[in-house]
C-alpha positions as CSV (number, residue, x, y, z in Angstrom):
1,M,-85.0,-67.7,-150.7
2,T,-86.6,-64.0,-151.1
3,L,-85.2,-61.0,-149.5
4,A,-88.0,-60.5,-147.8
5,L,-88.1,-64.2,-146.2
6,T,-84.5,-63.7,-145.3
7,E,-85.0,-60.0,-143.2
8,S,-88.0,-62.0,-141.6
9,L,-86.4,-65.0,-140.4
10,S,-83.2,-62.3,-139.4
11,R,-85.7,-60.5,-137.0
12,A,-87.5,-63.8,-135.8
13,V,-84.3,-64.9,-134.3
14,A,-82.3,-61.9,-133.7
15,W,-83.4,-61.2,-130.1
16,K,-81.4,-64.9,-129.5
17,G,-78.5,-63.0,-130.5
18,F,-77.2,-64.8,-133.8
19,S,-78.2,-63.7,-137.0
20,A,-80.4,-65.8,-139.5
21,C,-78.5,-64.1,-142.4
22,S,-74.9,-64.9,-141.3
23,R,-76.4,-68.9,-142.0
24,L,-78.4,-68.2,-145.1
25,C,-76.3,-66.1,-146.6
26,G,-73.1,-66.3,-146.3
27,P,-70.5,-64.3,-143.8
28,V,-72.1,-60.8,-142.9
29,A,-69.7,-57.8,-143.3
30,Q,-70.0,-56.9,-139.6
31,S,-69.9,-59.4,-137.3
32,V,-67.8,-61.1,-134.6
33,T,-67.6,-64.4,-133.9
34,I,-68.5,-66.3,-130.2
35,R,-66.9,-69.5,-129.6
36,V,-69.0,-71.9,-126.9
37,M,-68.1,-75.3,-126.3
38,G,-65.9,-75.7,-129.4
39,V,-68.3,-74.5,-132.1
40,E,-67.9,-71.1,-133.6
41,H,-71.2,-68.8,-133.9
42,P,-70.8,-65.8,-136.4
43,V,-72.9,-62.5,-134.8
44,E,-73.9,-59.9,-136.9
45,I,-73.1,-56.6,-135.2
46,S,-75.1,-53.0,-135.8
47,P,-73.5,-49.8,-135.7
48,S,-74.6,-49.0,-132.2
49,D,-73.2,-52.4,-131.1
50,L,-69.8,-50.5,-131.9
51,E,-70.2,-47.9,-129.3
52,L,-70.2,-50.7,-126.5
53,S,-67.3,-52.0,-124.6
54,V,-66.6,-55.9,-124.7
55,R,-68.2,-56.0,-121.5
56,D,-71.3,-54.5,-122.2
57,F,-71.8,-56.3,-125.9
58,L,-71.8,-59.6,-123.9
59,L,-73.7,-58.2,-121.2
60,V,-76.9,-57.1,-123.8
61,R,-76.6,-60.5,-125.1
62,R,-77.0,-61.9,-121.6
63,F,-73.4,-63.7,-121.4
64,P,-71.1,-63.1,-118.1
65,P,-68.4,-61.1,-119.4
66,S,-66.0,-63.1,-117.0
67,L,-66.3,-66.2,-118.6
68,F,-65.2,-65.0,-122.1
69,I,-61.6,-64.0,-123.4
70,A,-62.2,-61.4,-126.4
71,R,-59.1,-61.3,-129.2
72,V,-58.5,-59.2,-131.9
73,E,-56.2,-60.8,-134.5
74,G,-55.6,-63.5,-131.9
75,R,-54.4,-61.1,-129.2
76,P,-56.2,-60.9,-125.4
77,V,-57.7,-57.7,-125.3
78,S,-59.3,-55.9,-122.2
79,E,-63.2,-56.5,-121.5
80,D,-63.4,-52.1,-121.4
81,T,-62.0,-52.1,-125.2
82,R,-64.3,-51.0,-127.4
83,L,-66.2,-53.6,-129.8
84,K,-64.6,-53.9,-132.8
85,P,-65.8,-56.3,-136.4
86,G,-63.7,-59.6,-136.7
87,M,-63.6,-59.8,-132.7
88,R,-63.2,-63.3,-131.4
89,F,-64.9,-64.2,-128.4
90,E,-63.8,-67.4,-126.6
91,A,-65.8,-69.5,-123.8
92,I,-63.2,-70.6,-121.0
93,K,-65.3,-73.0,-119.3
94,E,-67.4,-76.0,-121.3
95,L,-71.3,-74.4,-120.4
96,D,-74.0,-74.3,-122.6
97,L,-74.0,-70.3,-122.7
98,I,-75.6,-70.4,-125.7
99,E,-78.6,-71.6,-124.5
100,L,-78.3,-70.3,-121.1
101,S,-78.5,-66.6,-122.8
102,K,-82.1,-67.4,-124.1
103,V,-82.9,-68.3,-120.3
104,F,-81.7,-65.2,-119.1
105,G,-84.9,-63.6,-120.3
106,R,-84.3,-62.8,-123.8
107,V,-88.1,-62.0,-125.0
108,P,-88.8,-60.6,-128.3
109,P,-89.9,-57.3,-128.2
110,S,-93.1,-56.2,-129.5
111,D,-94.0,-53.0,-131.4
112,S,-97.9,-53.6,-130.4
113,P,-98.0,-55.0,-126.9
114,G,-101.5,-53.9,-127.3
115,T,-102.8,-53.6,-123.8
116,S,-100.1,-55.6,-121.7
117,L,-99.2,-53.6,-118.8
118,S,-96.3,-56.3,-117.5
119,S,-95.5,-59.9,-117.7
120,Q,-95.0,-62.9,-115.4
121,R,-91.7,-64.4,-115.7
122,W,-90.2,-67.6,-114.0
123,L,-87.7,-70.4,-114.7
124,Q,-88.6,-73.9,-114.6
125,F,-85.9,-76.2,-113.8
126,D,-86.5,-79.7,-115.5
127,Y,-84.2,-82.1,-114.7
128,K,-85.3,-84.8,-116.7
129,A,-85.0,-83.2,-119.7
130,N,-81.8,-81.4,-118.3
131,R,-82.9,-78.2,-119.3
132,V,-83.7,-75.0,-117.8
133,N,-86.6,-73.3,-119.5
134,F,-87.7,-69.6,-119.6
135,H,-91.7,-68.6,-119.4
136,S,-93.1,-65.5,-119.9
137,K,-96.6,-64.3,-119.8
138,P,-98.0,-60.8,-120.5
139,M,-100.6,-59.9,-118.3
140,N,-103.0,-56.9,-119.3
141,A,-105.1,-55.3,-116.5
142,P,-107.2,-57.7,-115.2
143,E,-104.4,-60.3,-115.4
144,L,-102.0,-58.2,-113.3
145,V,-104.5,-57.3,-110.5
146,G,-105.6,-61.1,-110.5
147,F,-102.1,-62.0,-110.2
148,V,-101.4,-59.4,-107.5
149,E,-104.5,-60.6,-105.4
150,A,-103.6,-64.3,-105.8
151,T,-100.0,-63.4,-105.0
152,I,-100.9,-62.0,-101.9
153,D,-103.5,-64.3,-100.9
154,G,-101.3,-67.3,-101.3
155,T,-98.4,-66.1,-99.4
156,I,-101.1,-65.1,-96.6
157,K,-102.3,-68.4,-96.3
158,S,-99.0,-70.9,-96.8
159,H,-97.4,-68.4,-94.2
160,Q,-100.5,-68.4,-91.7
161,M,-100.0,-64.2,-91.6
162,L,-103.6,-63.7,-90.4
163,P,-104.1,-64.6,-87.0
164,A,-106.8,-67.5,-86.3
165,S,-108.6,-65.2,-84.3
166,G,-108.3,-61.2,-83.1
167,R,-107.0,-58.6,-85.5
168,A,-103.9,-57.6,-87.3
169,A,-102.3,-54.2,-87.4
170,I,-101.8,-52.6,-90.8
171,A,-98.9,-50.4,-91.1
172,L,-100.2,-47.7,-93.5
173,S,-98.2,-44.9,-94.2
174,G,-100.1,-43.7,-97.4
175,G,-97.1,-44.8,-99.7
176,K,-98.0,-47.0,-102.8
177,D,-97.0,-50.2,-101.2
178,S,-99.3,-50.0,-98.0
179,V,-101.8,-48.6,-100.0
180,S,-101.9,-51.2,-102.6
181,L,-101.7,-54.2,-99.9
182,T,-104.8,-52.6,-97.9
183,I,-106.7,-52.5,-101.1
184,A,-105.8,-56.0,-101.9
185,L,-106.5,-57.3,-98.6
186,S,-110.1,-55.7,-98.3
187,R,-111.1,-57.3,-101.8
188,I,-109.4,-60.8,-101.1
189,L,-111.6,-61.0,-97.8
190,S,-114.5,-59.6,-99.6
191,G,-114.3,-62.1,-102.2
192,R,-114.7,-64.5,-99.3
193,G,-117.9,-62.6,-98.0
194,E,-115.6,-60.8,-95.4
195,E,-114.3,-57.6,-94.7
196,L,-111.4,-56.2,-93.5
197,R,-112.2,-54.8,-90.3
198,E,-112.9,-57.9,-88.5
199,H,-109.5,-58.7,-89.1
200,A,-107.0,-55.5,-88.5
201,V,-106.6,-52.3,-87.6
202,A,-104.9,-49.8,-89.7
203,I,-102.0,-47.8,-88.1
204,T,-100.8,-44.3,-89.5
205,L,-97.8,-42.1,-88.3
206,E,-98.8,-38.4,-89.5
207,G,-97.2,-35.2,-89.3
208,W,-93.5,-36.0,-89.6
209,G,-93.2,-33.5,-92.7
210,D,-95.1,-30.8,-94.5
211,E,-94.2,-32.3,-98.0
212,Q,-95.9,-35.3,-97.3
213,V,-99.6,-34.1,-97.4
214,N,-100.9,-36.3,-100.1
215,T,-99.2,-39.4,-98.6
216,Y,-101.3,-39.2,-95.1
217,R,-104.5,-38.0,-97.1
218,Y,-104.1,-41.0,-98.9
219,A,-104.0,-43.0,-95.7
220,R,-106.9,-41.4,-94.1
221,E,-108.9,-42.1,-97.6
222,V,-108.1,-45.7,-98.1
223,A,-108.7,-46.7,-94.5
224,D,-112.3,-44.9,-95.1
225,R,-112.9,-46.4,-98.3
226,V,-112.3,-49.9,-96.6
227,G,-114.0,-49.4,-93.9
228,V,-111.3,-50.4,-91.3
229,E,-110.4,-48.8,-88.0
230,H,-107.9,-45.9,-88.5
231,V,-105.4,-45.0,-85.7
232,V,-103.6,-42.0,-86.4
233,L,-100.1,-41.0,-84.2
234,T,-98.9,-38.1,-84.0
235,P,-95.2,-36.3,-83.6
236,A,-96.7,-36.0,-79.7
237,T,-96.6,-40.0,-79.6
238,V,-93.4,-40.1,-80.5
239,A,-92.2,-37.5,-77.8
240,E,-94.5,-39.6,-75.3
241,V,-93.3,-43.2,-76.0
242,F,-89.4,-42.1,-76.0
243,H,-89.7,-39.2,-73.5
244,L,-88.1,-36.8,-75.0
245,K,-87.6,-33.4,-73.6
246,R,-88.5,-31.6,-76.7
247,P,-91.2,-32.1,-79.7
248,F,-90.4,-34.7,-81.9
249,Q,-90.1,-32.1,-85.1
250,E,-87.4,-30.2,-83.5
251,V,-85.5,-33.5,-82.7
252,F,-86.0,-35.1,-86.1
253,R,-84.5,-32.1,-87.9
254,E,-81.6,-32.0,-85.5
255,I,-81.1,-35.8,-86.2
256,S,-81.3,-35.5,-89.8
257,Q,-78.9,-32.3,-89.7
258,D,-76.3,-33.8,-87.9
259,A,-73.0,-34.5,-89.6
260,H,-72.0,-37.0,-87.3
261,L,-74.3,-39.5,-88.1
262,E,-73.8,-41.7,-91.2
263,Q,-76.6,-41.5,-93.5
264,D,-78.0,-45.2,-92.8
265,N,-78.1,-45.0,-89.4
266,K,-80.6,-41.6,-89.8
267,T,-82.9,-43.9,-91.3
268,L,-82.2,-46.8,-89.2
269,V,-83.2,-44.2,-86.0
270,L,-86.6,-43.3,-88.3
271,A,-87.6,-46.5,-89.3
272,Q,-87.1,-48.3,-85.7
273,I,-89.1,-45.0,-84.3
274,Q,-91.8,-46.0,-86.8
275,R,-91.5,-49.6,-85.8
276,R,-91.9,-48.8,-82.1
277,L,-95.0,-46.7,-82.3
278,V,-97.0,-49.3,-84.8
279,E,-95.8,-51.8,-81.6
280,V,-97.3,-49.4,-79.1
281,A,-100.1,-48.9,-80.9
282,A,-101.3,-52.3,-81.7
283,H,-100.3,-53.6,-78.2
284,E,-102.9,-51.2,-76.5
285,R,-105.2,-53.1,-78.7
286,G,-104.6,-56.3,-77.7
287,I,-102.9,-56.8,-80.9
288,H,-99.5,-58.7,-81.7
289,D,-99.4,-59.6,-85.6
290,L,-98.2,-56.6,-87.4
291,I,-98.4,-56.3,-91.1
292,F,-95.9,-54.1,-93.1
293,G,-95.8,-53.6,-97.1
294,L,-92.1,-54.2,-97.7
295,N,-92.0,-55.4,-101.4
296,L,-89.7,-57.8,-103.1
297,E,-86.8,-55.7,-103.4
298,D,-86.7,-54.4,-100.1
299,L,-86.7,-57.9,-98.4
300,V,-84.2,-59.8,-101.0
301,S,-81.8,-56.9,-100.8
302,E,-82.0,-57.5,-96.6
303,I,-81.0,-60.9,-97.6
304,V,-78.5,-60.0,-100.1
305,L,-76.5,-57.6,-97.5
306,S,-77.1,-60.6,-94.6
307,L,-75.3,-63.0,-97.0
308,S,-72.5,-60.6,-98.2
309,T,-72.1,-59.8,-94.4
310,G,-72.1,-62.6,-92.7
311,H,-75.0,-61.9,-90.6
312,I,-77.9,-63.5,-90.4
313,G,-80.8,-61.6,-89.8
314,L,-84.1,-62.3,-88.6
315,D,-86.9,-64.3,-90.6
316,I,-88.5,-63.5,-93.5
317,P,-91.6,-63.8,-94.6
318,V,-92.5,-63.8,-91.0
319,R,-90.5,-62.3,-88.5
320,P,-91.3,-62.9,-84.5
321,I,-89.8,-60.1,-82.7
322,G,-90.5,-60.6,-78.9
323,R,-94.0,-60.9,-78.2
324,F,-94.9,-59.5,-81.7
325,R,-94.5,-61.2,-84.9
326,Y,-94.2,-59.3,-88.2
327,V,-95.5,-60.2,-91.5
328,Y,-95.1,-59.1,-95.2
329,P,-97.3,-60.1,-97.7
330,L,-95.8,-58.5,-100.3
331,V,-92.7,-60.6,-100.4
332,Y,-93.4,-62.0,-103.9
333,L,-94.2,-58.6,-105.4
334,K,-91.7,-56.4,-107.5
335,K,-92.6,-52.8,-106.8
336,K,-93.4,-52.5,-110.3
337,V,-95.9,-55.0,-110.3
338,V,-97.5,-53.4,-107.0
339,S,-97.2,-49.7,-108.3
340,L,-99.2,-50.9,-111.6
341,Y,-101.7,-52.4,-109.5
342,L,-102.7,-49.1,-107.6
343,E,-102.5,-47.5,-110.9
344,T,-105.3,-50.1,-112.2
345,V,-108.0,-50.6,-109.0
346,A,-107.3,-46.9,-107.9
347,P,-105.3,-44.5,-109.9
348,E,-106.5,-41.5,-107.6
349,L,-104.6,-42.6,-105.0
350,T,-101.1,-42.5,-106.8
351,K,-99.9,-39.5,-106.4
352,Q,-97.5,-39.6,-103.3
353,E,-94.9,-36.7,-102.8
354,T,-91.1,-38.3,-102.7
355,V,-90.0,-39.2,-99.2
356,Q,-87.5,-37.6,-97.3
357,R,-83.9,-37.4,-97.5
358,V,-83.6,-39.1,-94.2
359,E,-86.2,-41.9,-95.3
360,R,-84.0,-43.0,-98.4
361,G,-81.2,-44.1,-96.7
362,S,-77.4,-44.2,-98.5
363,Q,-76.3,-45.1,-101.7
364,S,-74.7,-48.6,-100.4
365,A,-78.8,-49.3,-99.6
366,H,-79.8,-48.3,-102.8
367,F,-76.9,-50.9,-104.5
368,Y,-78.3,-53.3,-102.4
369,I,-82.1,-52.9,-103.7
370,A,-80.7,-52.3,-107.4
371,M,-78.8,-56.0,-106.6
372,A,-81.8,-57.6,-105.8
373,A,-84.2,-56.1,-108.3
374,W,-81.1,-57.1,-111.1
375,L,-81.3,-61.1,-109.7
376,S,-85.1,-61.0,-110.0
377,E,-84.6,-60.0,-113.8
378,L,-81.5,-62.2,-114.2
379,W,-83.2,-65.1,-112.4
380,P,-87.1,-64.5,-112.5
381,G,-88.3,-66.4,-109.3
382,I,-85.3,-66.5,-107.4
383,E,-87.4,-64.6,-104.8
384,Y,-89.2,-68.3,-103.6
385,Q,-86.1,-69.4,-103.4
386,V,-83.8,-67.3,-101.3
387,V,-86.5,-66.6,-99.0
388,A,-87.1,-70.5,-98.6
389,A,-83.2,-70.6,-97.9
390,Y,-83.0,-67.6,-95.6
391,H,-85.8,-69.1,-93.6
392,G,-83.9,-72.5,-93.1
393,M,-80.5,-70.0,-92.3
394,S,-82.4,-68.1,-89.8
395,E,-84.1,-71.2,-87.9
396,V,-80.4,-72.3,-87.3
397,Y,-79.2,-69.1,-85.7
398,S,-82.6,-68.6,-84.0
399,S,-80.6,-70.4,-81.0
400,T,-77.9,-67.9,-80.9
401,R,-80.3,-64.9,-80.2
402,T,-81.7,-63.3,-77.1
403,F,-84.2,-60.6,-76.7
404,R,-84.3,-57.8,-74.5
405,D,-86.4,-54.4,-74.3
406,C,-85.2,-51.1,-74.4
407,S,-85.2,-49.4,-71.2
408,N,-86.2,-46.3,-72.0
409,C,-89.0,-47.0,-75.0
410,G,-89.8,-51.0,-74.1
411,A,-88.9,-51.5,-77.9
412,T,-87.6,-55.5,-78.0
413,M,-83.8,-55.7,-79.0
414,V,-82.4,-58.7,-80.8
415,I,-79.3,-59.5,-79.1
416,Q,-76.6,-61.8,-81.0
417,S,-74.9,-64.5,-79.2
418,T,-71.4,-62.6,-80.5
419,D,-72.9,-59.3,-78.8
420,S,-71.2,-58.9,-75.7
421,S,-72.4,-55.2,-75.3
422,S,-74.9,-54.6,-72.2
423,E,-76.4,-51.7,-73.8
424,P,-79.9,-51.0,-72.3
425,D,-80.9,-48.9,-74.9
426,C,-82.4,-49.8,-78.4
427,Y,-80.4,-47.4,-81.4
428,P,-82.8,-44.7,-81.5
429,C,-82.8,-43.9,-77.5
430,R,-79.0,-44.2,-77.6
431,V,-79.0,-41.8,-79.8
432,F,-81.2,-39.6,-78.2
433,R,-79.3,-40.1,-75.0
434,E,-75.9,-39.1,-76.3
435,R,-77.5,-36.2,-77.4
436,K,-79.4,-35.1,-74.1
437,M,-82.6,-35.7,-75.6
438,L,-84.1,-37.5,-72.9
439,T,-86.1,-36.6,-69.9
440,T,-85.2,-40.0,-68.4
441,A,-81.6,-40.4,-66.4
């Protein structure tokens, strides 16, 4: 066998984490041994691998570090130890970890991806064959656009997200998610010979910060482009709905700089204000179905948080709250795919400014979003399973909840059976009242 053929075979299977050369040419100088289910597998290592810890080396090869004991000359060493040639890794459970490492997304890298923008990835559980199969399908620009629109269309149909009669309200912030969703809805309906304005109105909250000029402009442009009625709410509307003594810009600045409020609570105040304003504008038009552009990472992170705290929240992707129904058509789409969609169909609408600090949330909130992203990488398609499971759990817990309207702004508050509080105000109004910002007693 020629050296060229040997090198070709090595490259062909190296992505699986094992060296063809170790099987064809005898032991290699720089290698470690991984023992799984009683079988030893020599694994070639590179100079760059020697910069990794044991933990990182295993993670790169899609092995869970907690399922292995690393040894040097028979002595166990910590997973924080730097990788060394000759190390042995012993699996501590009888699991088919070699095959599963291929399942966890090890795709051969391509030096010439051509026109591919991203890939559609999913796992198939073949119970008859006792296998878990990994699939990856590259998508060029037209394929990605088709995938996004088909996913949104399928989600809307399967969850009956658009009302049978009347219109829904799209929360159109001008950010990439809401702009992408509005354009996609228009294109999907256009393919049926219908127009978005027959099914929806767009609602934008404008003027919260001078640094958001492009974002607000995009909201106006996309609403005009798709021909939908566009309702623009200003800070004056906030002051009116929440009965504020001072202009909202002043109140917003004070809340943002309040050292006694945690970052997550500041973000919660802003999010609930935005939610309430969309409700008010929609209700004035006889609309009670509200469409929001939260994506896969946003919503799955909420599920991860719920499961880690034991607090089962409201349903996803259709969420009834009082007289309103919140729907999330992007629930099965990653932020990256949504961003690439917008870059493909409307690249001129992709220069949104960075959101204000108060809107970003805390590092703990970022952690849950990152965890949702990691889960979708390790288990492609997990969003379908966890959303379905969460729906079932939320249904079980629905009988433990009641609803009450805020005494100040009228927003519907969700009351858990374990909550003994008789607080009459929603959280933002409570914050405003404590700081004597309200005109109401």
